[in-house]
N, C-alpha and C positions, 0 to 999 in steps of 0.2 A: 504494500500500500504506499502511495506517495503522499507525503505531507503537503498540504496546500496552504500552509500558514503564511499570511502576509504580515510584514512588520506593521506595528501600530501606526507609524507615521506615513504609510503608503496606502491608506484606505481610500482616499479621494483622488479621482483622476479627472482629466479633461481640462479645458481652459479655466483660468482663474476668474471668479466672479468679481463684480465691482466691490462687493462687501469684503472679499478676501484681499483685494488690492488695497483697499483702505486700511484694513487691519495690518497688512504688511508695512505700510507707510507709518502707521501709528507705532507699531512695535519697533521698527527700525529707528525711529526718533528716540526711543527709550534705550537704544544701543543693544537690542536683542540680536543675537547671531542667527544666521540662516537656519542652523539645526534646531534652535529653540523655537523659532517661528514655524518651522516645518512641523514640529511636534504639536504645536498649538493648533495648527490648521489641518493636521493629519494629511500633509502633502510631502512629497519627496523634497529633500534639501536642495537638490539640483534645480528643481522648479522654482523654489524661492530665490536661490542664488541668481538664476538667470533673470528673473523679474527685477531683482534689486540692481543687478549689473546694468541691464538695459535702461533702467530708469535713473541711473546715476546715483543710487543710494549708497553704493559701496565702490571702492576702488578695486580695479582688477589687479591680479598679480601678473605683472608684465615681466616675462623672462627675456633677458637680453643676451644671455650666454648661449651661443649656438652649439647644439649637441645633436648627434645622430646616434641612435641605438636601435636595437631590435626588440619588439614586443609582439609576442604571439606569432613569431615567424615573419613579421612585416617590419620594414624599416620605418622608424619614426624620426622626423626631423623637426626641430624647433625653427622658428622663423629667423632668418639671417637679417642683418641690417640692410642688405641689398633688397631682400624681399619686402621688408617693411617700407623702404623708400619707393619701390615700384608700386606697391599696393596703394600707398597714399597718392602717388602721382596719377595712377589710373583712375582712382575715385574722383580726383580733382577734375579729370577730363570728362567725367560723367559715365564711365563704364560701369555696368552692373557686375555684381559678384558672380553671377552665372556666366557672363561673358568672359570674365577673367579666369574663372576655373577651367573653362574649355581650353584656354591657351597657356595655362600655367606651366604645363610640362614642356612646352616649346621654349618658354622663357628660362626656366630653371632646371629642367631635367627630371623633375619629380612632380606628381600630381598633388593638387589641393582641391578639396570640395568647396562649394560656394559658402556653406555654413561655417567652415573653418575660417575662410577669408573674412566673412562678416564679423565673426567674433573677434578676430585679430584687429580689425579696423575699429571696433568699439573699444577695445583695450588701448589701442594707440591714441584714440581721441580722448579717452578719459585720462590717460597719462599726460597728455599735452596740456590739459586744463589745470 
């Protein structure tokens, strides 16, 4: 028999309601961390973290040291300063993340998905402020 136990904080799924968004903002002003807010709302911490990051309630952890390593048999690369500069330049030109993801391998020799590019752009913008 397979256990189907869900963690207590992961019982609610789907988009955040306006009430949940307001609660997140109120608790963030009281310096609650993502995990504590997630436990309160019975949401995953990653959901809360993403909402807070996109709304500018928290500072992203911006890694500047370039590393390459293997995870689960796949090569993982952090963003290099050249990639960051290209990403910001292309966004300034008005290119979408999807368009950049299609040609990223041609530019740098390895793929990036549009979601990764979007999150990196958010992190760079928050760091610049």
